[in-house]
N, CA, C and O atoms as a GROMACS GRO file, in nm:
protein
  264
    1UNK      N    1   0.084  -0.118   0.000
    1UNK     CA    2   0.000   0.000   0.000
    1UNK      C    3   0.088   0.124   0.000
    1UNK      O    4   0.173   0.141   0.087
    2UNK      N    5   0.066   0.207  -0.097
    2UNK     CA    6   0.150   0.325  -0.110
    2UNK      C    7   0.071   0.455  -0.112
    2UNK      O    8   0.130   0.563  -0.106
    3UNK      N    9  -0.058   0.446  -0.120
    3UNK     CA   10  -0.137   0.568  -0.125
    3UNK      C   11  -0.245   0.567  -0.017
    3UNK      O   12  -0.282   0.461   0.034
    4UNK      N   13  -0.294   0.683   0.014
    4UNK     CA   14  -0.403   0.693   0.112
    4UNK      C   15  -0.525   0.618   0.059
    4UNK      O   16  -0.596   0.553   0.136
    5UNK      N   17  -0.550   0.627  -0.069
    5UNK     CA   18  -0.664   0.557  -0.128
    5UNK      C   19  -0.652   0.406  -0.103
    5UNK      O   20  -0.750   0.342  -0.066
    6UNK      N   21  -0.533   0.350  -0.123
    6UNK     CA   22  -0.512   0.206  -0.100
    6UNK      C   23  -0.531   0.171   0.047
    6UNK      O   24  -0.588   0.067   0.081
    7UNK      N   25  -0.484   0.257   0.133
    7UNK     CA   26  -0.499   0.233   0.276
    7UNK      C   27  -0.647   0.236   0.314
    7UNK      O   28  -0.694   0.150   0.389
    8UNK      N   29  -0.720   0.334   0.262
    8UNK     CA   30  -0.863   0.343   0.291
    8UNK      C   31  -0.936   0.218   0.243
    8UNK      O   32  -1.023   0.165   0.313
    9UNK      N   33  -0.900   0.171   0.125
    9UNK     CA   34  -0.964   0.051   0.071
    9UNK      C   35  -0.932  -0.071   0.158
    9UNK      O   36  -1.019  -0.155   0.182
   10UNK      N   37  -0.809  -0.080   0.206
   10UNK     CA   38  -0.770  -0.192   0.293
   10UNK      C   39  -0.844  -0.184   0.426
   10UNK      O   40  -0.890  -0.286   0.478
   11UNK      N   41  -0.855  -0.065   0.482
   11UNK     CA   42  -0.926  -0.048   0.609
   11UNK      C   43  -1.073  -0.088   0.592
   11UNK      O   44  -1.131  -0.148   0.682
   12UNK      N   45  -1.131  -0.054   0.480
   12UNK     CA   46  -1.272  -0.088   0.456
   12UNK      C   47  -1.294  -0.240   0.453
   12UNK      O   48  -1.405  -0.286   0.478
   13UNK      N   49  -1.190  -0.315   0.424
   13UNK     CA   50  -1.202  -0.462   0.419
   13UNK      C   51  -1.177  -0.528   0.555
   13UNK      O   52  -1.194  -0.649   0.567
   14UNK      N   53  -1.137  -0.452   0.655
   14UNK     CA   54  -1.108  -0.511   0.786
   14UNK      C   55  -1.236  -0.553   0.858
   14UNK      O   56  -1.344  -0.498   0.835
   15UNK      N   57  -1.221  -0.652   0.944
   15UNK     CA   58  -1.334  -0.692   1.029
   15UNK      C   59  -1.350  -0.587   1.138
   15UNK      O   60  -1.263  -0.501   1.157
   16UNK      N   61  -1.460  -0.595   1.210
   16UNK     CA   62  -1.481  -0.502   1.322
   16UNK      C   63  -1.368  -0.514   1.423
   16UNK      O   64  -1.318  -0.412   1.472
   17UNK      N   65  -1.328  -0.636   1.455
   17UNK     CA   66  -1.220  -0.656   1.552
   17UNK      C   67  -1.089  -0.598   1.501
   17UNK      O   68  -1.014  -0.538   1.578
   18UNK      N   69  -1.061  -0.616   1.373
   18UNK     CA   70  -0.938  -0.560   1.317
   18UNK      C   71  -0.940  -0.408   1.317
   18UNK      O   72  -0.838  -0.344   1.345
   19UNK      N   73  -1.057  -0.349   1.286
   19UNK     CA   74  -1.067  -0.202   1.291
   19UNK      C   75  -1.048  -0.151   1.433
   19UNK      O   76  -0.985  -0.048   1.453
   20UNK      N   77  -1.101  -0.223   1.529
   20UNK     CA   78  -1.082  -0.184   1.669
   20UNK      C   79  -0.935  -0.190   1.707
   20UNK      O   80  -0.884  -0.098   1.773
   21UNK      N   81  -0.867  -0.295   1.667
   21UNK     CA   82  -0.724  -0.307   1.693
   21UNK      C   83  -0.646  -0.195   1.626
   21UNK      O   84  -0.556  -0.136   1.686
   22UNK      N   85  -0.680  -0.165   1.502
   22UNK     CA   86  -0.614  -0.057   1.428
   22UNK      C   87  -0.639   0.077   1.496
   22UNK      O   88  -0.547   0.159   1.510
   23UNK      N   89  -0.762   0.100   1.539
   23UNK     CA   90  -0.797   0.225   1.606
   23UNK      C   91  -0.714   0.244   1.733
   23UNK      O   92  -0.660   0.351   1.756
   24UNK      N   93  -0.704   0.139   1.814
   24UNK     CA   94  -0.625   0.148   1.936
   24UNK      C   95  -0.478   0.176   1.904
   24UNK      O   96  -0.415   0.260   1.970
   25UNK      N   97  -0.424   0.108   1.804
   25UNK     CA   98  -0.285   0.130   1.765
   25UNK      C   99  -0.267   0.273   1.716
   25UNK      O  100  -0.170   0.340   1.754
   26UNK      N  101  -0.358   0.322   1.634
   26UNK     CA  102  -0.342   0.454   1.575
   26UNK      C  103  -0.350   0.564   1.681
   26UNK      O  104  -0.277   0.662   1.673
   27UNK      N  105  -0.438   0.548   1.779
   27UNK     CA  106  -0.448   0.647   1.886
   27UNK      C  107  -0.313   0.659   1.957
   27UNK      O  108  -0.265   0.770   1.981
   28UNK      N  109  -0.251   0.545   1.989
   28UNK     CA  110  -0.120   0.547   2.054
   28UNK      C  111  -0.013   0.604   1.962
   28UNK      O  112   0.070   0.684   2.006
   29UNK      N  113  -0.014   0.565   1.838
   29UNK     CA  114   0.082   0.614   1.739
   29UNK      C  115   0.072   0.765   1.723
   29UNK      O  116   0.173   0.835   1.723
   30UNK      N  117  -0.050   0.814   1.709
   30UNK     CA  118  -0.072   0.956   1.687
   30UNK      C  119  -0.034   1.037   1.811
   30UNK      O  120   0.025   1.145   1.799
   31UNK      N  121  -0.066   0.985   1.928
   31UNK     CA  122  -0.030   1.054   2.052
   31UNK      C  123   0.121   1.063   2.068
   31UNK      O  124   0.174   1.167   2.109
   32UNK      N  125   0.191   0.956   2.035
   32UNK     CA  126   0.338   0.957   2.045
   32UNK      C  127   0.398   1.058   1.947
   32UNK      O  128   0.492   1.129   1.982
   33UNK      N  129   0.343   1.066   1.827
   33UNK     CA  130   0.393   1.162   1.729
   33UNK      C  131   0.366   1.305   1.776
   33UNK      O  132   0.451   1.393   1.759
   34UNK      N  133   0.249   1.328   1.835
   34UNK     CA  134   0.215   1.461   1.887
   34UNK      C  135   0.311   1.498   2.000
   34UNK      O  136   0.360   1.610   2.006
   35UNK      N  137   0.337   1.403   2.090
   35UNK     CA  138   0.429   1.428   2.200
   35UNK      C  139   0.567   1.468   2.150
   35UNK      O  140   0.628   1.561   2.202
   36UNK      N  141   0.616   1.398   2.049
   36UNK     CA  142   0.748   1.431   1.992
   36UNK      C  143   0.749   1.571   1.933
   36UNK      O  144   0.845   1.646   1.951
   37UNK      N  145   0.642   1.607   1.863
   37UNK     CA  146   0.635   1.740   1.803
   37UNK      C  147   0.629   1.847   1.911
   37UNK      O  148   0.694   1.950   1.900
   38UNK      N  149   0.550   1.822   2.015
   38UNK     CA  150   0.538   1.917   2.125
   38UNK      C  151   0.674   1.938   2.192
   38UNK      O  152   0.714   2.052   2.216
   39UNK      N  153   0.744   1.829   2.221
   39UNK     CA  154   0.876   1.840   2.282
   39UNK      C  155   0.973   1.916   2.192
   39UNK      O  156   1.053   1.996   2.241
   40UNK      N  157   0.967   1.891   2.062
   40UNK     CA  158   1.054   1.963   1.969
   40UNK      C  159   1.021   2.112   1.970
   40UNK      O  160   1.112   2.196   1.967
   41UNK      N  161   0.893   2.145   1.975
   41UNK     CA  162   0.852   2.285   1.980
   41UNK      C  163   0.899   2.353   2.109
   41UNK      O  164   0.943   2.468   2.106
   42UNK      N  165   0.890   2.281   2.221
   42UNK     CA  166   0.936   2.335   2.348
   42UNK      C  167   1.086   2.363   2.341
   42UNK      O  168   1.131   2.473   2.375
   43UNK      N  169   1.163   2.265   2.296
   43UNK     CA  170   1.308   2.281   2.290
   43UNK      C  171   1.351   2.390   2.191
   43UNK      O  172   1.456   2.452   2.208
   44UNK      N  173   1.270   2.412   2.089
   44UNK     CA  174   1.302   2.515   1.989
   44UNK      C  175   1.256   2.654   2.034
   44UNK      O  176   1.281   2.752   1.965
   45UNK      N  177   1.188   2.661   2.149
   45UNK     CA  178   1.144   2.789   2.200
   45UNK      C  179   1.017   2.841   2.137
   45UNK      O  180   0.984   2.958   2.153
   46UNK      N  181   0.945   2.756   2.064
   46UNK     CA  182   0.824   2.802   1.995
   46UNK      C  183   0.707   2.828   2.090
   46UNK      O  184   0.608   2.892   2.050
   47UNK      N  185   0.716   2.780   2.214
   47UNK     CA  186   0.605   2.797   2.307
   47UNK      C  187   0.635   2.899   2.415
   47UNK      O  188   0.554   2.921   2.505
   48UNK      N  189   0.750   2.962   2.408
   48UNK     CA  190   0.792   3.058   2.509
   48UNK      C  191   0.695   3.173   2.526
   48UNK      O  192   0.665   3.213   2.639
   49UNK      N  193   0.646   3.227   2.416
   49UNK     CA  194   0.555   3.340   2.424
   49UNK      C  195   0.424   3.300   2.494
   49UNK      O  196   0.369   3.378   2.571
   50UNK      N  197   0.376   3.180   2.466
   50UNK     CA  198   0.255   3.134   2.532
   50UNK      C  199   0.278   3.115   2.682
   50UNK      O  200   0.192   3.150   2.764
   51UNK      N  201   0.393   3.060   2.718
   51UNK     CA  202   0.426   3.043   2.859
   51UNK      C  203   0.435   3.179   2.929
   51UNK      O  204   0.385   3.196   3.040
   52UNK      N  205   0.500   3.274   2.864
   52UNK     CA  206   0.512   3.408   2.921
   52UNK      C  207   0.375   3.471   2.943
   52UNK      O  208   0.349   3.533   3.046
   53UNK      N  209   0.288   3.455   2.846
   53UNK     CA  210   0.152   3.510   2.858
   53UNK      C  211   0.076   3.445   2.972
   53UNK      O  212   0.007   3.513   3.048
   54UNK      N  213   0.087   3.313   2.985
   54UNK     CA  214   0.018   3.242   3.092
   54UNK      C  215   0.072   3.286   3.228
   54UNK      O  216  -0.006   3.306   3.322
   55UNK      N  217   0.201   3.300   3.241
   55UNK     CA  218   0.260   3.345   3.367
   55UNK      C  219   0.217   3.487   3.402
   55UNK      O  220   0.192   3.518   3.519
   56UNK      N  221   0.208   3.574   3.302
   56UNK     CA  222   0.162   3.711   3.326
   56UNK      C  223   0.019   3.711   3.376
   56UNK      O  224  -0.015   3.786   3.467
   57UNK      N  225  -0.065   3.627   3.317
   57UNK     CA  226  -0.205   3.617   3.362
   57UNK      C  227  -0.211   3.566   3.506
   57UNK      O  228  -0.290   3.615   3.586
   58UNK      N  229  -0.127   3.467   3.538
   58UNK     CA  230  -0.122   3.414   3.673
   58UNK      C  231  -0.081   3.520   3.774
   58UNK      O  232  -0.146   3.538   3.877
   59UNK      N  233   0.027   3.591   3.742
   59UNK     CA  234   0.078   3.692   3.834
   59UNK      C  235  -0.016   3.813   3.848
   59UNK      O  236  -0.014   3.884   3.948
   60UNK      N  237  -0.100   3.835   3.746
   60UNK     CA  238  -0.196   3.944   3.753
   60UNK      C  239  -0.324   3.900   3.827
   60UNK      O  240  -0.416   3.981   3.845
   61UNK      N  241  -0.329   3.774   3.869
   61UNK     CA  242  -0.445   3.726   3.944
   61UNK      C  243  -0.564   3.693   3.858
   61UNK      O  244  -0.676   3.685   3.908
   62UNK      N  245  -0.542   3.672   3.729
   62UNK     CA  246  -0.654   3.643   3.639
   62UNK      C  247  -0.670   3.493   3.613
   62UNK      O  248  -0.735   3.454   3.516
   63UNK      N  249  -0.613   3.410   3.698
   63UNK     CA  250  -0.626   3.264   3.683
   63UNK      C  251  -0.698   3.208   3.805
   63UNK      O  252  -0.693   3.264   3.914
   64UNK      N  253  -0.766   3.097   3.784
   64UNK     CA  254  -0.827   3.028   3.896
   64UNK      C  255  -0.808   2.878   3.875
   64UNK      O  256  -0.754   2.836   3.773
   65UNK      N  257  -0.852   2.799   3.970
   65UNK     CA  258  -0.831   2.655   3.962
   65UNK      C  259  -0.946   2.579   3.898
   65UNK      O  260  -0.955   2.457   3.911
   66UNK      N  261  -1.033   2.648   3.829
   66UNK     CA  262  -1.145   2.583   3.760
   66UNK      C  263  -1.112   2.553   3.619
   66UNK      O  264  -1.194   2.498   3.547
   0.00000   0.00000   0.00000
């Protein structure tokens, strides 16, 4: 399988149990990829401005625990 179309066609042929297994695997796979991207963004300083803004809101008393 080399294209999204081929993958979609293969997924359509899976049994319910196989789709469930694929879904569980994909959730873990996607979460791991997101975590790696987030960590890369943190290390590259791409989230610094957001952190600064959040800290400013906290120090100004505009945050609560809800």
